[in-house]
N, C-alpha and C positions, 0 to 999 in steps of 0.2 A: 293381186296388186302388191308390188314390193315398195316398201318405204325405206328410205335411207335418211339418216341424220348426220350432220357434219361432226367429224371428230376434231374438236378444237385443239387437242394436244398434238395433232399431226397436220395442221393446216395453217396457212398464212394468208392474210388479207392485206396486200400492199398496194401503194400507189407511188408514182414518181411525178415530180413537176420540175421544170427547168427553173433555176434560180440565177438571175443575172445573165441568163441565156448561155452560160458557160458550164454549169454543173447541174446535176440532178439532186434534189432533196427527196429522200425516200421516207415515207410514212407508212404506218400500219394501224389497223384496228385490232385490239386485243380481246374484245367481247363482241361476239356475233353468233348467229344461228342460221342454219339452212336445212331445208327439207327437200328431198327429191322423191317423187312417186312415179312409178312406171309399171306398165304391164309387159313391156318388151325387154328382152335381154340386151338389145342394142341401144336402148335409151331414146329411140326416135319419138316415142310418145311421152317423154318425161315432162313433168310439171315441176318447176323449181321455184322455191321461194327462199329469199335470203334477206336478213337484216343485220345491220351493224349498229352498235351503240356508239353514237358520236362522241360521247364523253370518254370513250376508251381510245381515242386517237392518240398516237405517239409518233413523234419525229426525233426522239431523243434530245429534245430541247424544250425545257419546261416553259420558257417564255413564249416560244413559237407555238407550242401546243395550246397554251392559254389563248393566244390570239386566234388560232384556228377554231376554238370552241366558241369564241365570242361572235358578236353581231357582224363583224366585217366578213366572216366566212360562214361557218355552219350554224351559228345561233343555236347551240346545243340545248339551251334552256327552253326554247320554243319548238325546236325540231330535233328531238332526242334520237331519232332513228334515220338511217339510210336504208331504203328498201328496194329490192329487185324482185319482180315476178315475171317468169318466162311467159311468152305468148306462142313461141314456135321453136322447134328443134329441127334443124336440117343436118342430115348426115352428109358429109363431104366425101369421106372414105372410111376405112375401118377404124381409124384413130381420130379423125378430125370432124368437128361439128361447128355449125354456126347456130348460136342460141340468141334469139331475139326476145326482147322483153321490155318492160317498163321499169326505169330507174327513177326513184324519187329521192331528191335531196332538197332540204329546206322547203318542203311542201310543193316543190315543182316536179312534175312527172313528165319524163321524155322517153321516147323509144330509143333503145340502144341495141346493137348487135355485138356479141362477144365471140371471139375465137376460142374454141374449147378443144383441148387435146385430151383424149381418153387414154390414160397410161395403162389401163388394165385393172383386173380385179385379182384379189388374193385372199386366202383364209389365214388369219393370224393364229398364233399359238393357242389362243383361247377359243378358237372355233368361230370367230366373227368374220363374216365376209365383208371386205372393204374394197371400195372402188376409188381410183385416183384420177384426178383431173387437174390440168393446168389451164388457166383461163386468162386471156389477155384481151384488152380493149383500150379504147381511147374515148375520152369525153372532152367537151369544152366546158370548163368550170363555169363560165359566164352564162351558159344555157340554163344553169341551175341556181342563178342568183348569187354565185360566189364571185362578186364583181370587184372586190378590193384590188387596188393596184397602186403602185408607186413607181416613180421614175428616178433613176440615179442622177447624180450631179451632172454627169456627162450626157444625159438624155436617154440612157439605156433603159430597157424594160426590166423590172424587178422579177416578175413571175410570168411564165408562159400561161396562155389560156388553156393549152392542151394538158390534160392529165392522163398519164398512162396507168392503167389498172393491171395488176399482176397478182393473180390468186393461185395458190397451190392448195388443193382441197382434197382431203381424204373423207370419204363418206362411208358410214357403217350401216350395213343392211340390218333392219330391225326384225326381231323374231316375230 
């Protein structure tokens, strides 16, 4: 069995949400962990677990980050982790997969399916085997109890319910 751990120095965990329905605000998590185990070179039997430290959220705006960590959104003091555990990996073609699993945010667990592109594997100058993946998906934030909303003076929506997930992940094969 091969085990891979995330290479945080070469990975990004990002999300986007529409603000005022005219622009996207991008955020990320800076502290996270992931493990992938597999017996097969094509990852079709992979078991994946991921968690992100909610307190590490950043949108490059301290006031907004504080709001996101509070009770209106993630309630980081009560729910310090976002977690994902895979339940199924389906190979679409040599590079593309559908990964189904359970996503838990704010103590609410829901099934999600993510689009995964396998960019390949390479050996770095230090002899470590690394595998690269681009992961995309969409969730409805309200499904996970992230219900805060506001309306503009003109009656417009402040935040979309849809959140786009965009992860670029490099995994290191463990010896």
